[in-house]
N, C-alpha and C positions, 0 to 999 in steps of 0.2 A: 617501555612500550612493549606490548605483546601483540603479536599478529595471530589472528584466528582464521582458520579455514572453516567455512560454513557449507554444510551439505544439506540436501533435501533429506529429511529424516524418513526412512522407510516405515510404513504403517506397522509392519510386523516386527520391527526391531525392538520394541519395548524400551528404547532409549529416550531419555528426557533430559533436558537441561536442568541443572540444579537451580531452583528458584533463588533469585538474587545474585546468581554467579555472573562472572564476566562472560562465560559461555552463553548464558541466557541473554545477556546484553548484546553480544555479537549477533546472536540469532534474531533478536528484535530489530537491530539495526539493519540487518540484511532484509528483513521483512518490510521495513519502511522504504528502503531503497528500491525494492522490487515493485512497490506500489500495488501489490496484490492483496494485502490485508489478510493474510492466512492466519489460521488458528495458532495458538501457542504450541510450540514444539513441532511445527511443520518443518522448521529447520533445526539442525543440531550443529553445534560448533565445538571445535577443539583447538587448543593452542597449537601453533604450527610444529612445536617441538614434541608434542604428545605422540606416543607410538600409535595411538588409534588413528591418526591421520593417514598413515600408510595403509592400514587395514580398510578404512573408509574409502580411500582413493582407489582401491582395487574393486570395490563394489560400484562406485559411481564417482565421477569427477566433482570436485568442489564447485559450488555455484558462486561463492564470493569469498573474498578475503577482507577482513576488517582489522584495523589497527586501533587498539585501545590503550590509553595511558591513564594514570591516576586522575589527571586533570580532566580528560574527556569523559571518563567514567562518572566523575562527580557532575560534569555538565549534563550528561544523559539523565541522571537522577533528579538534578535540581531544576532543569530548564527544558531539555529537549523532549522528554516523555510527555510533559504537559503540552508542549507546542504541537506534537504529533497528534495527541488526542483532540486538541482544538481544531486542527486541520481536518481530521476525520469527522468531527461534529459538523463542520462546514459542508463537507461532501455529503454527509447523511442528510442534512437539512436541504441541500440543493436537490438531492434525489427525491426526497419526500415532496418538496414544493413543486418540482417540475413534473413529477408523476401526477400529482393532484391537478395541476393546471392542464396537463396533457389530457387527462380523462375528461375534464370539464370542456375542453376545446372539441374533443371528439363528439361528446354529447351535444354540444351546440351545433357543430357541423351536421350531425345526423338529424337534428331538429329542423334545420334549414332545409335539408333534402326531403324530409317527410312532410313538410308544410306546403299547403297549397297557396298561402298568402305571403310567405316570406322567402320563396325560392330566389328572388332577385337580390337577397342579401349576400354579402361577400363572406365566403368560408374563411375561417381563420387558418393561418399557415403554421403547421407544426414545425417546419424548418426554422422559422423565426424564433420559436421557443427554444429550440436547440442552441441557436446562436446566442440567445440571450443569457443562457446559463454557462456557456462554454468558458467565458473569461474567469468566472469565479472558481470553477474546478481547476483550471490551470494554475491560478494564483495560489490556491491553498496547498493541495497535496503535492503537486509537482515541485514547487519552490522549496517546500520543507524537505522533501526527499532529496533534492539536489544539494541542499545545504548539509544535510546529514551525511550524504555521500562524500562531500568535500571534507568535513570535519574529521571523519573516521577513515579517510583514505581508502574507501571501499573500492575494490576492484570486482567487477562482474565478469565472470568467465563465460557467459552467454550473452548474446546481443539481443535476446528476446526475453520476455517475461517467463518465469517458470510456471 
Protein backbone atom coordinates (compact mmCIF):
# COMPACT_ATOMS: atom_id res chain seq x y z
CA UNK A 1 0.00 0.00 0.00
CA UNK A 2 1.25 3.43 -0.92
CA UNK A 3 -0.14 6.60 0.55
CA UNK A 4 -0.22 9.67 -1.70
CA UNK A 5 -0.58 13.30 -0.77
CA UNK A 6 -2.62 15.25 -3.29
CA UNK A 7 -2.07 18.97 -3.80
CA UNK A 8 -3.80 21.58 -5.92
CA UNK A 9 -1.51 21.90 -8.91
CA UNK A 10 -0.43 25.50 -9.41
CA UNK A 11 -1.18 26.68 -12.97
CA UNK A 12 2.34 28.04 -13.47
CA UNK A 13 4.09 24.95 -12.07
CA UNK A 14 4.20 23.07 -15.40
CA UNK A 15 3.92 19.84 -13.37
CA UNK A 16 1.69 17.06 -14.63
CA UNK A 17 0.91 13.59 -13.44
CA UNK A 18 2.40 10.92 -15.67
CA UNK A 19 -0.49 9.40 -17.66
CA UNK A 20 -1.40 5.95 -16.34
CA UNK A 21 0.65 6.39 -13.16
CA UNK A 22 -0.51 5.82 -9.61
CA UNK A 23 0.02 9.56 -9.04
CA UNK A 24 -2.47 10.29 -11.79
CA UNK A 25 -4.83 7.75 -10.25
CA UNK A 26 -4.55 9.38 -6.81
CA UNK A 27 -5.30 12.77 -8.38
CA UNK A 28 -8.34 11.38 -10.22
CA UNK A 29 -9.58 9.78 -6.99
CA UNK A 30 -9.23 13.11 -5.17
CA UNK A 31 -11.14 14.78 -7.99
CA UNK A 32 -13.99 12.28 -7.64
CA UNK A 33 -14.11 12.68 -3.86
CA UNK A 34 -14.11 16.50 -4.14
CA UNK A 35 -17.15 16.25 -6.46
CA UNK A 36 -15.88 19.31 -8.33
CA UNK A 37 -15.10 17.60 -11.66
CA UNK A 38 -11.94 19.56 -12.30
CA UNK A 39 -9.79 19.20 -15.41
CA UNK A 40 -6.99 16.61 -15.50
CA UNK A 41 -3.87 17.77 -13.67
CA UNK A 42 -5.87 20.17 -11.49
CA UNK A 43 -4.42 18.04 -8.72
CA UNK A 44 -0.88 16.71 -8.49
CA UNK A 45 0.00 13.71 -6.31
CA UNK A 46 3.20 12.36 -4.79
CA UNK A 47 3.89 9.24 -2.74
CA UNK A 48 4.22 10.35 0.86
CA UNK A 49 7.88 9.24 0.97
CA UNK A 50 8.78 11.33 -2.11
CA UNK A 51 11.07 14.29 -1.28
CA UNK A 52 8.82 16.57 -3.39
CA UNK A 53 6.12 16.21 -0.71
CA UNK A 54 8.13 18.41 1.66
CA UNK A 55 8.72 21.00 -1.05
CA UNK A 56 5.04 21.04 -2.11
CA UNK A 57 3.99 21.32 1.54
CA UNK A 58 6.04 24.50 1.86
CA UNK A 59 4.04 26.07 -0.98
CA UNK A 60 0.64 24.78 0.01
CA UNK A 61 -0.93 22.22 2.31
CA UNK A 62 -2.07 18.93 0.84
CA UNK A 63 -5.77 18.73 0.03
CA UNK A 64 -6.13 14.95 0.32
CA UNK A 65 -4.35 11.74 1.16
CA UNK A 66 -5.19 8.63 -0.86
CA UNK A 67 -4.15 5.03 -0.19
CA UNK A 68 -3.66 2.76 -3.19
CA UNK A 69 -2.84 -0.95 -3.20
CA UNK A 70 -2.34 -3.20 -6.22
CA UNK A 71 -5.85 -4.53 -5.65
CA UNK A 72 -7.51 -1.09 -5.44
CA UNK A 73 -5.50 0.13 -8.45
CA UNK A 74 -6.89 -2.76 -10.47
CA UNK A 75 -10.38 -2.01 -9.16
CA UNK A 76 -10.02 1.62 -10.27
CA UNK A 77 -9.10 0.61 -13.82
CA UNK A 78 -11.53 -2.30 -14.19
CA UNK A 79 -14.64 -0.96 -12.48
CA UNK A 80 -14.57 2.37 -10.69
CA UNK A 81 -13.52 4.64 -13.57
CA UNK A 82 -16.47 3.38 -15.62
CA UNK A 83 -18.82 3.79 -12.64
CA UNK A 84 -17.65 7.38 -12.13
CA UNK A 85 -18.22 8.14 -15.82
CA UNK A 86 -21.74 6.68 -15.62
CA UNK A 87 -22.50 8.83 -12.55
CA UNK A 88 -21.23 11.90 -14.44
CA UNK A 89 -23.44 10.95 -17.38
CA UNK A 90 -26.45 10.87 -15.05
CA UNK A 91 -25.55 14.29 -13.64
CA UNK A 92 -25.06 15.73 -17.14
CA UNK A 93 -28.37 14.28 -18.35
CA UNK A 94 -30.16 15.67 -15.29
CA UNK A 95 -28.63 19.09 -15.92
CA UNK A 96 -29.67 19.07 -19.56
CA UNK A 97 -33.17 17.78 -18.82
CA UNK A 98 -33.84 20.14 -15.94
CA UNK A 99 -32.46 23.09 -17.92
CA UNK A 100 -34.75 22.34 -20.85
CA UNK A 101 -37.77 21.85 -18.63
CA UNK A 102 -36.91 25.00 -16.66
CA UNK A 103 -36.78 27.10 -19.85
CA UNK A 104 -40.07 25.62 -21.08
CA UNK A 105 -41.72 26.38 -17.72
CA UNK A 106 -40.53 29.98 -17.80
CA UNK A 107 -41.84 30.39 -21.33
CA UNK A 108 -45.19 28.89 -20.30
CA UNK A 109 -45.44 31.11 -17.21
CA UNK A 110 -44.53 34.18 -19.30
CA UNK A 111 -47.20 33.25 -21.84
CA UNK A 112 -49.80 33.05 -19.05
CA UNK A 113 -48.80 36.51 -17.81
CA UNK A 114 -48.88 38.02 -21.30
CA UNK A 115 -52.21 36.46 -22.23
CA UNK A 116 -55.50 38.20 -21.87
CA UNK A 117 -57.47 34.94 -21.97
CA UNK A 118 -55.32 32.60 -19.85
CA UNK A 119 -54.32 34.73 -16.85
CA UNK A 120 -56.44 32.53 -14.60
CA UNK A 121 -54.24 29.45 -15.31
CA UNK A 122 -51.88 28.35 -12.56
CA UNK A 123 -48.22 29.18 -13.14
CA UNK A 124 -45.84 26.23 -12.87
CA UNK A 125 -43.61 26.02 -9.80
CA UNK A 126 -39.89 26.12 -10.48
CA UNK A 127 -39.25 24.87 -6.91
CA UNK A 128 -41.15 21.68 -7.68
CA UNK A 129 -38.79 21.06 -10.62
CA UNK A 130 -35.75 21.41 -8.36
CA UNK A 131 -37.19 18.91 -5.89
CA UNK A 132 -38.04 16.47 -8.67
CA UNK A 133 -34.41 16.17 -9.81
CA UNK A 134 -32.71 16.43 -6.42
CA UNK A 135 -33.04 12.73 -5.58
CA UNK A 136 -31.27 11.58 -8.76
CA UNK A 137 -28.33 13.94 -8.26
CA UNK A 138 -27.77 12.74 -4.70
CA UNK A 139 -28.02 9.09 -5.65
CA UNK A 140 -25.51 9.15 -8.50
CA UNK A 141 -22.51 11.39 -7.86
CA UNK A 142 -22.66 11.60 -4.07
CA UNK A 143 -22.93 7.88 -3.43
CA UNK A 144 -20.20 7.00 -5.93
CA UNK A 145 -17.95 9.66 -4.39
CA UNK A 146 -18.61 8.36 -0.88
CA UNK A 147 -17.81 4.78 -1.92
CA UNK A 148 -14.57 5.87 -3.63
CA UNK A 149 -13.60 7.81 -0.50
CA UNK A 150 -14.13 4.65 1.56
CA UNK A 151 -12.29 2.23 -0.75
CA UNK A 152 -9.18 4.45 -0.98
CA UNK A 153 -9.21 5.66 2.65
CA UNK A 154 -9.24 9.23 1.38
CA UNK A 155 -8.67 11.90 3.97
CA UNK A 156 -9.68 15.43 3.14
CA UNK A 157 -7.67 18.12 4.83
CA UNK A 158 -10.33 20.77 4.20
CA UNK A 159 -13.98 20.62 5.17
CA UNK A 160 -15.18 22.47 2.10
CA UNK A 161 -14.76 21.90 -1.62
CA UNK A 162 -11.61 23.17 -3.25
